[in-house]
C-alpha positions as CSV (number, residue, x, y, z in Angstrom):
1,M,59.5,-7.7,-42.3
2,N,63.2,-8.8,-41.7
3,K,63.2,-12.3,-40.8
4,S,65.7,-11.1,-38.9
5,K,64.0,-11.8,-35.8
6,F,64.8,-13.6,-32.5
7,Q,67.4,-16.3,-31.9
8,F,66.8,-19.8,-30.7
9,F,69.2,-22.8,-30.6
10,N,69.3,-24.2,-34.2
11,I,69.3,-27.9,-33.4
12,S,67.5,-30.4,-35.5
13,I,64.9,-32.6,-33.9
14,V,66.5,-35.6,-35.6
15,A,69.8,-34.9,-33.8
16,L,68.0,-34.4,-30.5
17,V,66.1,-37.7,-30.8
18,A,69.4,-39.4,-31.7
19,M,71.0,-38.0,-28.6
20,L,68.1,-39.2,-26.4
21,V,68.1,-42.7,-28.0
22,S,71.9,-42.9,-27.4
23,C,71.4,-42.0,-23.8
24,T,68.7,-44.6,-23.4
25,S,70.8,-47.3,-25.0
26,A,73.6,-46.5,-22.6
27,E,71.2,-46.8,-19.7
28,E,69.9,-50.1,-20.9
29,A,73.5,-51.4,-21.3
30,K,74.2,-50.4,-17.7
31,E,71.1,-52.3,-16.6
32,V,72.2,-55.4,-18.4
33,G,75.6,-55.2,-16.8
34,N,74.0,-54.9,-13.4
35,E,71.8,-57.9,-14.0
36,S,74.8,-60.1,-15.1
37,A,76.6,-59.2,-11.9
38,N,73.7,-60.1,-9.7
39,P,71.9,-63.4,-10.9
40,N,69.1,-62.8,-8.4
41,I,67.7,-60.1,-10.5
42,Q,68.4,-61.5,-14.0
43,N,64.7,-62.3,-14.5
44,A,63.5,-59.0,-13.2
45,Q,61.5,-57.0,-15.7
46,T,62.4,-53.3,-15.1
47,P,60.6,-51.0,-17.6
48,V,62.6,-48.0,-18.9
49,S,60.9,-44.8,-17.8
50,Y,61.4,-41.4,-19.6
51,N,61.2,-38.7,-17.0
52,F,60.9,-35.5,-19.1
53,A,60.7,-32.3,-17.2
54,S,56.9,-31.9,-17.0
55,S,55.8,-35.2,-18.3
56,L,54.4,-33.8,-21.6
57,Q,51.8,-36.0,-23.1
58,D,49.7,-36.0,-26.3
59,S,46.2,-34.8,-25.1
60,T,44.6,-37.3,-27.5
61,T,46.8,-40.5,-27.2
62,G,48.4,-39.9,-23.9
63,V,51.8,-40.7,-25.5
64,A,54.8,-39.0,-23.8
65,L,56.3,-36.1,-25.9
66,L,59.8,-34.8,-26.0
67,P,60.3,-31.5,-24.1
68,I,60.6,-29.5,-27.3
69,A,58.4,-27.3,-29.5
70,Y,58.5,-25.1,-32.5
71,V,56.9,-21.8,-33.6
72,D,56.0,-21.1,-37.2
73,M,57.3,-17.5,-37.7
74,D,55.4,-16.9,-40.9
75,S,52.2,-17.4,-38.9
76,I,53.6,-15.0,-36.2
77,Y,54.3,-12.3,-38.8
78,A,50.8,-12.7,-40.3
79,N,48.8,-12.9,-37.1
80,Y,50.6,-11.2,-34.3
81,T,49.0,-7.8,-34.0
82,F,52.2,-6.0,-33.2
83,A,54.0,-7.5,-36.2
84,V,51.1,-6.6,-38.5
85,D,50.9,-3.0,-37.2
86,A,54.7,-2.6,-37.4
87,N,54.8,-3.8,-41.0
88,E,52.0,-1.4,-41.9
89,K,53.8,1.4,-40.1
90,L,57.1,0.7,-42.0
91,M,55.3,0.4,-45.3
92,K,53.6,3.8,-44.8
93,K,57.0,5.4,-43.9
94,Q,58.5,3.9,-47.1
95,E,55.6,5.2,-49.2
96,D,55.8,8.7,-47.6
97,A,59.5,8.8,-48.3
98,R,59.0,7.7,-51.9
99,L,56.4,10.4,-52.4
100,K,58.6,13.1,-51.0
101,M,61.6,12.0,-53.0
102,N,59.7,11.6,-56.3
103,T,58.0,15.0,-55.9
104,K,61.4,16.8,-55.3
105,L,63.0,14.8,-58.1
106,Q,60.2,15.8,-60.6
107,T,60.7,19.4,-59.7
108,F,64.4,19.1,-60.2
109,Q,64.0,17.4,-63.6
110,N,61.7,20.1,-64.7
111,E,64.1,22.8,-63.7
112,Y,67.0,21.0,-65.3
113,A,65.0,20.6,-68.6
114,E,64.2,24.3,-68.5
115,F,67.9,25.1,-68.0
116,E,68.8,22.9,-71.0
117,R,66.2,24.6,-73.2
118,K,67.6,28.1,-72.3
119,L,71.1,26.9,-72.9
120,Q,70.3,25.4,-76.3
121,N,68.4,28.4,-77.4
122,N,71.0,30.9,-76.1
123,A,68.3,32.4,-73.9
124,F,70.6,33.4,-71.0
125,L,71.5,37.1,-71.1
126,S,75.1,36.3,-70.0
127,R,77.5,33.5,-69.4
128,E,77.6,34.3,-65.7
129,R,73.8,33.8,-65.4
130,A,74.0,30.4,-67.1
131,E,76.9,29.3,-64.8
132,K,75.0,30.6,-61.7
133,E,71.9,28.5,-62.7
134,Q,74.1,25.5,-63.4
135,T,75.7,25.8,-60.0
136,R,72.3,26.1,-58.3
137,L,71.1,22.9,-60.1
138,L,74.3,21.0,-59.1
139,Q,73.7,22.0,-55.5
140,K,70.1,20.9,-55.7
141,Q,71.2,17.6,-57.1
142,Q,73.6,17.1,-54.2
143,E,70.8,18.0,-51.7
144,L,68.5,15.4,-53.3
145,Q,71.2,12.7,-53.0
146,E,71.6,13.6,-49.3
147,L,67.9,13.6,-48.8
148,E,67.7,10.1,-50.3
149,A,70.4,8.8,-48.0
150,Q,68.7,10.4,-45.0
151,L,65.3,8.9,-45.8
152,T,66.9,5.5,-46.4
153,N,68.7,5.7,-43.1
154,E,65.5,6.7,-41.3
155,I,63.7,3.6,-42.7
156,V,66.6,1.3,-41.8
157,D,66.7,2.7,-38.3
158,E,62.9,2.4,-37.9
159,N,63.0,-1.2,-39.2
160,Q,65.8,-2.1,-36.7
161,K,63.9,-0.6,-33.8
162,L,60.7,-2.5,-34.7
163,V,62.7,-5.7,-35.1
164,L,64.2,-5.3,-31.6
165,Q,60.7,-4.6,-30.1
166,F,59.3,-7.6,-31.9
167,N,62.1,-9.9,-30.7
168,D,61.9,-8.6,-27.1
169,S,58.1,-9.1,-27.0
170,I,58.4,-12.7,-28.1
171,D,61.4,-13.4,-25.9
172,N,59.7,-12.0,-22.8
173,F,56.5,-13.9,-23.6
174,L,58.2,-17.2,-24.0
175,K,60.0,-16.8,-20.7
176,I,56.6,-16.4,-19.0
177,Y,54.9,-19.1,-21.2
178,N,57.7,-21.6,-20.4
179,A,58.2,-20.6,-16.7
180,D,57.4,-24.1,-15.6
181,G,60.2,-25.5,-17.7
182,R,58.0,-27.8,-19.7
183,Y,60.1,-27.2,-22.8
184,H,63.9,-27.6,-22.9
185,L,64.1,-26.4,-26.5
186,I,61.9,-24.1,-28.6
187,L,62.7,-23.9,-32.3
188,R,61.8,-21.1,-34.7
189,N,60.6,-22.3,-38.2
190,T,60.3,-20.1,-41.3
191,A,59.3,-21.8,-44.5
192,M,60.8,-25.1,-43.3
193,D,64.2,-23.5,-42.7
194,N,64.9,-25.3,-39.4
195,V,62.1,-27.9,-39.1
196,L,61.5,-30.1,-42.1
197,F,58.9,-32.2,-40.3
198,A,57.4,-32.4,-36.9
199,A,54.3,-33.9,-35.4
200,E,51.6,-31.3,-34.9
201,Q,51.7,-31.8,-31.2
202,Y,55.0,-29.9,-31.1
203,N,53.6,-26.9,-32.8
204,I,52.8,-24.2,-30.2
205,T,52.3,-21.4,-32.7
206,K,48.6,-20.8,-32.0
207,A,49.2,-20.6,-28.2
208,V,52.1,-18.2,-28.8
209,V,50.1,-16.0,-31.2
210,D,47.0,-15.9,-28.8
211,G,49.2,-15.1,-25.8
212,L,51.1,-12.3,-27.6
213,N,47.9,-10.7,-28.9
214,A,46.3,-11.0,-25.4
215,R,49.2,-8.9,-24.1
216,C,48.6,-6.2,-26.7
217,K,45.1,-5.5,-25.6
């Protein structure tokens, strides 16, 4: 299947973390300035709190997590029932097209070889009959080229239709899955294209696959 597939914001986790750290540093600098202006609170110990949308935490350690996640698309393609069925459907269409094309091409090659034999052995009763057969074969060759283009276009159209259905199904599911706004950013990752490294806590692939397949039943 085309990787061509749904769109998410392509922002690196490193850049996002750097942005959050920068915002935190600015907040801390503001706090220091306030303390300098008011000596009565210079010794106050005010902890910095990170108020992420839904207070995401690691279920094991309880450590606060950033409101971001990623989905491994290779796993989606391999385990999402719709994607597996769509790929099988497209492969079957390609095989049927190849069989149809090869069968017609073999017939044409046999007829052309027969024409060549007759021509070389002067078997045609007249020049007109030879020219008529040659015209017929040229027309058949043209029809084969048109058939090949038609079958190719049908496969391309089918692929585009399946890709759109695939993208829509994931987009609609994620809107429901993230209805509470727990994630501000969901990345797609294919063979480490967008995410070089991320803690496993940010991987929501299994939850997405399970949810997608549950909707297919």
